[in-house]
C-alpha positions in Angstrom: -14.0 -41.7 19.7 -16.0 -38.6 20.3 -17.9 -36.8 17.7 -16.6 -33.2 17.7 -18.3 -30.4 15.8 -16.9 -27.1 15.0 -18.8 -24.1 16.3 -20.7 -22.3 13.6 -19.0 -19.0 14.3 -15.6 -20.6 13.6 -16.8 -21.9 10.2 -18.2 -18.5 9.3 -15.0 -16.8 10.4 -12.9 -19.2 8.1 -15.3 -18.6 5.2 -15.0 -14.8 5.6 -11.2 -15.0 5.9 -10.9 -17.1 2.7 -13.3 -14.8 0.8 -11.4 -11.7 1.9 -8.1 -13.2 0.9 -9.5 -14.2 -2.5 -10.9 -10.7 -3.0 -7.5 -9.1 -2.1 -5.5 -11.5 -4.3 -7.7 -11.3 -7.3 -6.1 -10.2 -10.5 -6.1 -6.4 -11.1 -7.7 -4.9 -14.1 -5.4 -4.4 -17.1 -3.6 -1.2 -16.1 -0.2 0.3 -16.9 1.3 0.9 -13.5 4.6 2.3 -14.9 3.2 5.7 -15.4 0.4 6.4 -12.9 -0.3 10.1 -13.3 0.8 12.5 -10.6 -2.0 14.4 -8.9 -2.5 17.8 -10.5 -2.2 19.7 -7.2 1.1 18.1 -6.4 4.4 19.7 -7.3 7.0 17.7 -9.2 8.7 15.9 -6.4 9.2 12.1 -6.0 6.4 10.4 -4.2 5.7 7.4 -2.1 2.2 6.0 -2.4 1.1 3.6 0.3 -2.0 1.5 -0.6 -3.7 -0.1 2.3 -6.6 0.1 4.7 -7.1 1.7 8.1 -8.3 -1.6 9.5 -5.5 -3.8 8.3 -2.9 -4.5 11.0 0.3 -4.0 9.0 -1.3 -0.9 7.4 -2.0 0.4 10.9 1.7 -0.1 11.7 2.6 1.9 8.6 0.4 4.9 9.5 2.8 6.6 12.0 5.8 6.0 9.7 4.0 7.6 6.8 3.0 10.6 9.0 6.6 11.0 10.2 7.9 10.8 6.6 5.4 13.3 5.4 6.4 15.8 8.1 10.2 15.3 8.1 10.6 15.2 4.3 7.9 17.6 3.2 10.0 19.4 0.6 11.9 16.3 -0.5 9.2 13.8 -1.5 5.4 13.5 -1.2 3.7 10.8 0.9 0.2 9.6 -0.2 -2.0 7.1 1.5 -4.9 5.4 -0.4 -7.4 3.4 1.6 -8.3 0.7 -1.0 -11.1 -0.7 1.2 -12.9 2.6 1.5 -12.1 3.6 -2.1 -11.4 0.6 -4.2 -11.6 2.6 -7.5 -8.6 4.8 -6.4 -6.4 1.7 -5.9 -7.2 0.0 -9.3 -4.7 2.0 -11.4 -1.9 0.7 -9.2 -2.6 -3.0 -9.9 -1.9 -4.1 -6.3 -2.1 -7.7 -5.2 -2.0 -7.2 -1.4 -1.9 -4.5 1.2 -0.1 -2.7 2.3 1.9 -2.0 -0.9 4.3 0.9 -1.2 5.1 2.4 -4.6 8.0 4.7 -5.2 7.7 7.2 -8.0 10.3 9.5 -9.6 9.4 13.2 -9.9 8.3 12.6 -13.6 5.8 9.9 -12.4 7.9 6.9 -13.5 7.5 3.9 -11.1 10.9 3.1 -9.5 10.1 0.3 -7.0 7.2 -1.4 -5.2 7.1 -3.3 -2.0 4.4 -5.4 -0.5 3.9 -5.7 3.3 5.1 -3.7 6.2 8.1 -1.5 5.3 10.1 0.1 8.1 11.0 3.8 8.1 14.8 3.2 7.8 14.2 0.7 4.9 12.1 3.3 3.1 14.8 6.0 3.5 17.5 3.5 2.4 15.4 2.8 -0.8 15.1 6.6 -1.5 18.9 6.9 -1.1 19.4 4.1 -3.6 17.5 6.3 -6.1 19.8 9.2 -5.3 17.5 11.2 -3.0 19.3 13.0 -0.2 17.3 11.9 2.9 
């Protein structure tokens, strides 16, 4: 029987991955996510808030979809991206458990739905249709 040792870099990589997962999955602060205020400069339209990071793979996959939605439906709903790795404080009011998370809000700021993970463009549009938005 041979005595196999794991390379140190592999052990470090595993420790970093576990620590990152624990950090992302930690309980959020006590917040009321049902009525996250709408930004003051934004008109009263429904909005889609995507909470993620520019270095997360599923988040990178969401980026072009969010850009398309923002362009194609500019007068119908707002699209907002918050990088919770670069700005953790901005993500706290949303009480997310993983990234990416998409949160759908009515024009009055009421949370309608949230989804965790990659969310395809057609699925996002179907969800808006469920809420009566003509997209």
